[in-house]
C-alpha positions in Angstrom: -0.1 -0.2 0.0 1.4 3.6 -1.1 1.0 6.4 1.5 -0.1 9.3 -0.3 2.8 12.1 -0.5 0.7 14.6 1.3 -0.1 12.6 3.9 3.0 11.6 4.3 4.6 15.2 4.6 2.0 15.8 7.1 2.7 13.4 9.4 6.4 13.9 9.3 5.5 17.4 9.9 3.4 16.6 12.8 6.0 14.3 14.1 8.6 17.2 13.9 6.5 20.1 15.7 5.2 17.7 18.1 8.7 16.6 18.9 9.6 20.4 19.1 7.1 20.9 21.7 7.7 18.2 23.4 11.5 19.2 24.0 10.4 22.8 25.0 8.6 21.4 28.2 11.5 21.1 30.5 13.4 24.2 29.8 10.2 26.0 29.9 9.4 24.9 33.5 12.8 25.0 34.7 12.3 28.4 36.7 9.2 27.2 38.1 11.0 25.4 41.2 12.8 28.9 42.0 9.8 31.1 41.8 7.7 28.7 43.5 9.9 28.1 46.4 10.7 31.8 46.7 6.9 32.6 46.4 6.1 29.6 49.5 9.1 30.6 51.6 8.1 34.3 51.4 4.2 33.6 52.5 5.8 31.3 55.2 8.4 33.4 56.7 7.5 36.9 55.5 11.2 37.0 54.9 11.4 38.4 51.1 15.1 39.7 51.4 16.2 36.3 52.0 14.2 34.2 49.4 15.2 37.5 46.8 19.0 37.1 48.0 18.8 33.2 46.9 16.4 33.1 44.2 17.5 36.3 41.8 21.0 34.8 41.4 19.6 31.7 40.5 17.3 33.2 37.8 20.5 35.9 36.6 22.5 32.6 36.2 20.1 30.5 34.5 18.8 32.4 32.2 21.6 32.6 30.0 21.5 28.9 30.1 18.1 28.4 29.3 18.5 31.0 26.4 21.5 29.1 25.1 19.2 25.7 25.0 16.2 27.7 23.5 18.6 28.7 20.7 19.4 25.2 20.1 16.4 23.7 19.9 14.5 26.0 17.7 17.6 25.6 15.2 17.9 21.9 15.3 14.1 20.9 15.2 12.7 23.6 13.5 15.4 25.3 11.7 14.7 28.5 12.9 17.9 30.5 14.0 17.6 33.2 16.8 20.3 35.7 16.7 22.8 35.9 19.4 22.6 39.9 20.7 26.3 40.5 21.8 26.7 44.6 22.0 30.6 44.8 22.5 31.8 45.5 26.6 32.4 49.1 26.9 36.0 50.3 27.2 35.5 51.9 30.9 32.4 50.5 33.2 30.4 53.6 34.6 27.1 54.1 35.6 26.1 55.5 32.1 27.9 52.7 30.4 26.0 49.8 32.5 23.0 52.0 31.7 23.8 51.8 27.8 25.1 48.2 27.9 21.8 46.7 29.6 19.7 48.9 27.6 21.5 47.2 24.4 21.0 43.7 25.8 18.0 43.8 27.4 17.9 41.2 29.9 14.7 41.9 31.2 13.5 40.5 28.3 14.8 37.1 28.5 14.3 37.0 32.1 10.5 37.5 31.4 10.2 34.8 28.9 12.0 32.1 31.0 10.1 33.1 34.3 6.7 34.4 33.2 6.0 33.4 29.6 7.7 30.0 30.0 5.1 28.6 32.1 2.2 29.6 30.0 4.1 28.2 27.0 4.7 24.7 28.6 1.1 24.9 29.4 0.0 25.0 25.6 2.8 22.2 24.7 1.3 19.8 27.3 -2.1 20.5 26.0 -0.9 19.8 22.5 0.9 16.6 23.6 -2.3 15.5 25.4 -4.4 16.0 22.6 -2.1 13.8 20.6 -1.8 11.2 23.2 -5.9 11.4 23.1 -6.1 11.1 19.2 -3.6 8.0 19.0 -5.5 6.2 22.1 -9.0 6.9 20.2 -7.5 5.6 17.2 -6.7 2.3 18.4 -9.6 2.2 20.3 -10.4 -1.4 18.8 -6.9 -2.6 19.8 -6.7 -1.5 23.1 -10.4 -2.9 23.5 -10.0 -6.1 22.2 -6.9 -6.4 24.2 -8.7 -6.8 27.5 -10.3 -10.2 28.7 -13.4 -11.1 27.2 -15.7 -11.2 30.3 -14.7 -7.8 31.2 -15.1 -6.4 27.6 -18.8 -8.2 27.4 -19.4 -6.4 30.7 -18.7 -2.9 29.1 -21.9 -2.1 28.5 -22.3 0.1 24.7 -18.6 -0.8 23.7 -19.6 -1.9 20.3 -21.5 1.6 19.9 -18.9 3.8 21.5 -15.7 2.6 20.2 -16.7 3.7 16.6 -17.0 7.1 18.3 -13.6 6.8 20.1 -11.9 5.8 16.6 -13.6 8.7 14.8 -12.8 11.2 17.3 -9.3 10.0 17.2 -8.7 10.3 13.4 -10.0 13.9 14.0 -7.7 14.9 16.7 -4.4 13.3 14.6 -5.9 14.9 11.7 -5.8 18.3 12.9 -2.5 17.9 15.0 -0.2 19.0 12.1 -1.8 22.0 11.7 -2.0 22.4 15.6 1.4 21.8 16.5 2.8 23.8 13.6 0.7 26.8 14.7 1.9 26.8 18.5 5.6 25.9 16.8 5.5 28.9 15.0 3.9 30.9 17.5 6.6 29.9 20.1 9.1 30.7 17.2 7.7 34.3 16.7 7.9 35.1 20.7 11.5 33.6 20.9 12.7 35.9 17.9 11.1 38.9 19.5 12.0 38.3 23.4 15.5 36.1 22.8 17.1 37.8 19.8 17.8 41.4 19.3 14.9 43.8 18.3 13.6 44.7 14.8 15.9 48.5 15.4 18.9 46.7 16.2 18.3 44.3 13.5 18.3 47.2 11.1 21.1 48.8 12.9 23.2 45.6 12.2 22.3 45.3 8.6 23.1 49.1 8.3 26.8 48.1 9.7 27.2 45.2 7.6 25.9 47.1 4.8 28.6 50.3 5.7 32.0 47.8 5.8 30.3 46.2 2.5 30.6 49.4 1.0 34.1 50.5 2.4 35.3 47.1 1.1 33.6 48.1 -2.4 35.4 51.5 -2.6 38.7 50.2 -1.6 38.5 47.3 -4.5 37.5 49.8 -6.7 40.3 51.9 -5.6 43.0 49.2 -5.7 41.9 48.3 -9.1 42.1 51.9 -10.2 45.8 51.7 -8.9 46.6 48.6 -10.7 45.3 50.0 -14.1 47.3 53.1 -13.7 50.2 50.8 -12.7 49.7 49.0 -15.6 49.4 52.0 -18.3 52.6 53.7 -16.8 54.5 51.0 -16.8 53.4 48.9 -20.0 51.3 51.0 -22.7 53.0 54.2 -21.8 56.7 52.8 -22.3 55.9 51.3 -25.5 54.5 54.5 -26.6 57.5 56.4 -25.7 59.9 53.5 -27.2 57.8 54.0 -30.2 58.4 57.7 -30.5 61.9 57.3 -29.7 62.4 55.2 -32.5 60.5 57.3 -34.6 62.7 60.2 -33.9 65.5 58.0 -34.4 64.2 57.2 -37.9 64.1 60.8 -38.9 67.4 61.9 -37.4 69.6 58.6 -38.5 67.9 58.6 -42.5 68.9 61.9 -44.1 68.4 60.0 -47.5 64.5 59.2 -47.2 62.2 60.5 -49.5 60.0 63.5 -48.5 56.9 61.7 -48.5 58.3 58.5 -46.0 59.6 61.8 -43.9 56.4 63.4 -43.6 54.4 60.3 -43.0 57.3 59.6 -40.3 57.0 62.9 -38.7 53.3 62.9 -38.2 53.6 59.6 -36.9 56.2 60.9 -34.5 54.1 64.0 -33.4 50.7 61.7 -32.9 53.0 59.4 -30.9 54.0 62.4 -28.4 50.5 63.5 -28.6 49.4 59.9 -27.2 52.0 59.9 -24.5 50.8 63.3 -23.4 47.0 62.3 -23.4 48.0 58.9 -21.7 49.6 60.8 -18.9 46.8 62.9 -18.4 44.7 60.1 -18.4 47.1 58.0 -15.8 47.2 61.1 -13.5 43.1 61.2 -13.7 43.2 57.4 -12.7 45.2 57.7 -9.9 48.7 59.6 -9.4 51.2 57.5 -8.5 52.8 60.4 -6.4 49.5 59.9 -4.4 49.9 56.2 -3.3 53.8 57.1 -3.1 54.1 60.1 -1.2 50.4 61.1 0.0 47.8 64.1 -0.2 50.4 66.9 0.2 53.1 65.9 -2.5 50.1 65.4 -4.9 48.5 68.5 -4.6 51.8 70.3 -4.7 51.8 68.6 -8.5 48.4 69.2 -9.3 48.7 73.1 -8.4 52.1 73.2 -10.4 50.4 71.8 -13.8 47.2 74.4 -13.5 47.1 77.0 -15.8 46.3 79.6 -13.2 48.1 80.6 -9.9 46.8 78.4 -7.0 47.3 79.3 -3.2 47.9 76.0 -1.5 47.6 75.3 2.2 47.6 71.6 3.4 47.7 70.9 7.1 47.4 67.1 8.2 48.2 65.3 11.2 49.1 62.2 9.1 48.3 60.5 6.3 44.5 59.5 6.3 43.3 56.3 4.3 43.7 55.7 0.7 40.4 56.3 -0.1 40.1 59.6 1.7 43.1 60.7 0.1 41.9 59.5 -3.5 38.6 61.2 -3.2 39.8 64.5 -1.6 42.6 64.8 -4.7 39.7 64.3 -7.3 37.3 67.0 -5.9 40.3 69.4 -5.8 41.5 68.2 -9.4 38.2 68.9 -10.9 37.4 71.9 -9.1 40.5 73.5 -10.5 39.5 72.0 -14.2 36.0 73.7 -13.9 37.9 76.9 -12.6 40.6 77.0 -15.6 38.3 75.8 -18.5 34.7 77.0 -17.5 34.6 79.7 -15.0 37.6 82.1 -16.6 39.2 82.3 -13.2 42.6 84.5 -12.4 43.7 82.6 -9.4 42.3 80.0 -7.0 43.1 78.8 -3.2 42.8 75.2 -2.1 42.7 74.4 1.6 43.1 71.1 3.1 42.9 70.7 7.0 42.1 67.8 9.3 40.1 68.8 12.2 39.6 65.8 14.5 38.4 62.8 12.4 37.3 64.8 9.6 39.0 65.8 6.7 37.8 69.3 5.5 38.6 70.5 1.3 37.8 73.7 0.1 38.4 75.0 -3.2 38.0 78.9 -4.5 38.2 80.8 -7.6 37.7 84.2 -8.4 35.8 82.9 -11.9 32.4 83.6 -13.3 30.4 81.3 -10.6 26.9 80.2 -11.9 28.2 76.5 -11.2 25.3 74.2 -10.1 25.9 70.7 -8.6 22.2 69.5 -9.6 22.4 70.4 -13.1 24.4 66.8 -13.9 27.5 68.2 -14.7 30.7 66.8 -13.0 30.3 68.2 -9.5 27.1 65.3 -9.5 29.8 63.0 -10.0 32.3 64.5 -7.2 28.8 64.9 -4.6 28.1 61.0 -5.2 31.6 60.4 -4.7 32.0 61.9 -1.6 28.5 60.8 -0.7 30.2 56.9 -0.8 32.3 57.9 2.1 29.3 59.5 4.2 31.1 62.7 3.7 29.5 66.2 3.1 29.9 68.0 -0.5 28.5 72.0 -0.5 29.0 74.0 -3.9 28.4 77.8 -3.4 28.4 79.9 -6.6 26.6 82.8 -7.4 26.4 84.2 -10.8 29.3 86.4 -11.2 31.2 84.2 -8.7 33.1 83.4 -6.5 33.0 80.0 -6.2 33.4 78.0 -3.2 33.6 74.1 -3.1 33.5 72.4 0.3 34.3 68.6 1.1 33.9 67.4 4.2 35.4 63.5 4.4 35.4 61.5 7.4 38.9 60.1 7.9 38.8 57.8 11.3 40.8 54.9 10.6 
């Protein structure tokens, strides 16, 4: 005889959930003797201080053990993982830090779960187990009735009419057992997630922290890839172009007998090769200047100010080197601001200030150009704002028509 798949799944689910509920009775009733003894002793002696001094440590010591047992039960029997809440201990234990630590760990919720809610859940679990036992007993009513001695069975008035009722009632109880046990198990899981695990706000905060770490890792990976591309271009493609330009120059200088047409072609190729080297140099500096990685932000900005066509007053005040990702963003903010001042604002001079204040790196670029720059207009300033925002920084542009234009970026630089 083949058992239908749906009935087999229901039977397996009922066995799993019933076993889960049966395993929950002992830990749910574990603290009942403690508070029952405390209540009885206090009522008999009136010395509540003595009973509290004995029962309170037992409850406080038993709560972590029972919480771990409940987590193991949920994970092993129904596959529900109750997250562990482990906030970092404060560096210094003061009254304020103790209050914050208690607010983060919320021990009273676990104590309430084991001390007050546990006995109620145990009663509910026992009720489901009793219904399961009654259903099984009713289903096999004919078996245990015919197991009785014949005389005793004959003296049982009405057994022929009662046994079918017992069997039907037992089948109904067993039929309802999978859904009843499932509903109670899921209700317990919801309560455990809310009382034994972190709150919704804490789970959201943990998720935010994880996303912040992932974003930081992504930014560092992109910055490392940008540095790798810069090295490959500088050490590979750029050197090949330089070699090509040198060979073309030698061909022109070493072969005076070349026809004029061939000499013109080689000369044009030589010129284009030198122009390509210049463009590649600009591209390499735009990706990630080598001096920024080797000598830091101060040296990189000094080279940038020297290459800028207009006079740049540069002031850099750094206590120490900041993170590479922060250096990269600060450099590109200043580079883009000076490029805009040169190409679009018709500025005559610019001023760049970089200062570290505590755990914040403040970058300010001011020019005396035409103004009218708008960071929300989809220009390069929008990209700078996004790049600064990727590090949780602040980006501001002040550019009234007629100037001056001031671009400010604040970047957190705590390592």
